[in-house]
N, C-alpha and C positions, 0 to 999 in steps of 0.2 A: 540824784543829780548827775548830769553828764558834763564832764569837763573836756574842753578841747584844748589841745596844746597851743601855746602862744607861738605863732610863726611870724618871722620878720623877713621882708624881701631884702636880699643881699645881692648887690651887683658886684661882679668881679670883672674888671676890665684890663685889657692890654692890647697893644697894636700887634696883631699876629704876624705882621710882616717883620717886626723887630724882635719878637720873643714870644714865649709861651708861659702859661701858668698851670701848675698842677696842684691838686689837693682840694679843689673846690670849683664850683661854677655858679653862674648867676641863677638864683632861685630862692625858694623859701627855706629858711632854717629855723629850728626851734630855739627858744630862749636858753641861753647858756651852752649851746652847742659849740664845740671847739673845732676849728679848722686849722690845718697846717698848710699854708700856701707857699709854694715855691716858684720863683721866677727864674727862667732860663733865657738868656739872650741868644738870638740867632747870630750867625756869622756876620761880622761887620758892625755889630752893635754891642753895647755894654749895658748892664743893669744899673740904673741911676737912682732907684729907691722905690719904696712903697708909699702910696698916698692913701689916707683914710679920708674920704670925701675929698677935700682939696688941700689937705695938710700932709706934708711929708712926715711919716711916723717911723721909718726905718730905712737904713741903707743895706741891711742884711738881705740876702736873696731869699731866705726862708723866714717866715714869720708865723707865730701861733696867735690866733685871734679867738676871742670868745664873743659870741653873738648876743647882744643885749638890746639891739634896736635896728631899725632900717639903716643900712650903711652901704657905702660904695668903697671898694678897695681897688686901687689901680696900680698895676706894675708898670713902672716908667722905664723906658729904654731909650738910649740916645745913640746916634751913629758914632762909631770910633773915628777919631781924627787920624788920617793916614799920614804917617811920618816915614819918609824914605831916607835911609841913612847909609852912607858908605864909610866903613871903618878902614883906616889906613894904618898898617903896622908901623909906619914911620912917623905918625903923628904924635905930638907930645901929649895930647889929651883927647881921648875918645869917650870919656865918661859924661861930660857935661850935658850931652844930648839926652841922657837917660834920667835926669833929675826929677821929672814929674811924668810918670808913665801911665797913670790912671786915665782911662778913656781914650787910649791911643792904640792904633794898629801900626805896628812897626814892620817895615820891609827893610831888612838889614843885609847889606852886601859887604863881604870882607874883601878888601883890596889886596889879595895875596893869592899865591898859587901853592897848593899842597900836592906834592908829587906822589904818584902811586908807588906802593911797596917800598917807600923810603920813610924813615922816621923824620917828622917835622915837629919843631917846638910849637906850642899852641897855647894861648891864653886870651880869653875874651871876657868882656864885662857883663855877660849874660849867660844864663843856663842854656844848654842844648840837650834835648832829650835823646834817648836811644833811637826812637823812631826818626827824628830829624837827622841823626848821624847816619843811620842806614840809608835813608833816602838820598842824602847828599853825597856820601863817600862810598856806599856799598856795605853789604852785610858782613864782608870779611875784614872790615876796618878794625884795626887794633888800636886801643888807647890805654896808656899807662900813666900812673901818677906816682911821683916820688913819695915814698912813705917813710924812709929812714936812710941814714948813712951808718953802716956798720963796719968798723975796721977798715975804713977807706973805700968800702964798696957801696955803690948806690943800689938801694933796694926799691923796686917798683912793683906796684900791684895793678893788675888789669881792672879797668872800670868800663861801664856801659853808658854812663851819662857824663856830660861835661858841666861842671859847676862854675858859676860866675867868679872870676878873679883867681882861679886856681890854675897853675901852670901844668901842662901835660905834654907828653910825647904822643903823636898820632901818626899811624901808618895806614893811609887810606888804600882801599882796594882800587880806586881809580883816581887819576889826576883830575883835579877840579880847579879851575881858575875862577876867582871871584865867586865863591859859594854864597848863596842867598838863603835867608831864613825869614819866616813870617811869624809874628806873634800878635795875637788878638787880645789885648788887655790882660795878658797873663805872663808878662815878661818879668823874670827875676833878675835883678841887676845888682852887681857889686861895684861900688865906686872905688874900691881899693883892691890891689892884687894881694 
């Protein structure tokens, strides 16, 4: 007797303008074959979930599926809502605008000037990466964080990233008035200093 493997047609969909899927493609798969599908959103979009046929089954970007029938998996992507924000150091509350950040693209401008080669106090309600710091203020920018007070002496440690809600001293390589930062659905916010 000759046995043929049971094959099922599996459709894997996504709008390629909005994102991509790796780990599998449309075609025949064997019964009990396991696929690890990963969805990645393109710039300006966010991953909104996986559908099996027409039902949302996961909001995780990566899913593991076992093939047992003909089925369609669709990676869903939605456009990021653009939110333009200006933070003013004299405002009493700059955090309420960050209460629901999922699915949003933030363009944030700080309404302040940081002078080159001078120490400036600095605290913002969002993380700033080393790459963003170098792009904004230059590679020779120094940043320090207060770590302890010992016998009346302030002890600072150098850092490369800025964390939300943590106060720092920053000495930029160049003077920048109203620096801007862009975050695509990946903003880490602290609502308390």
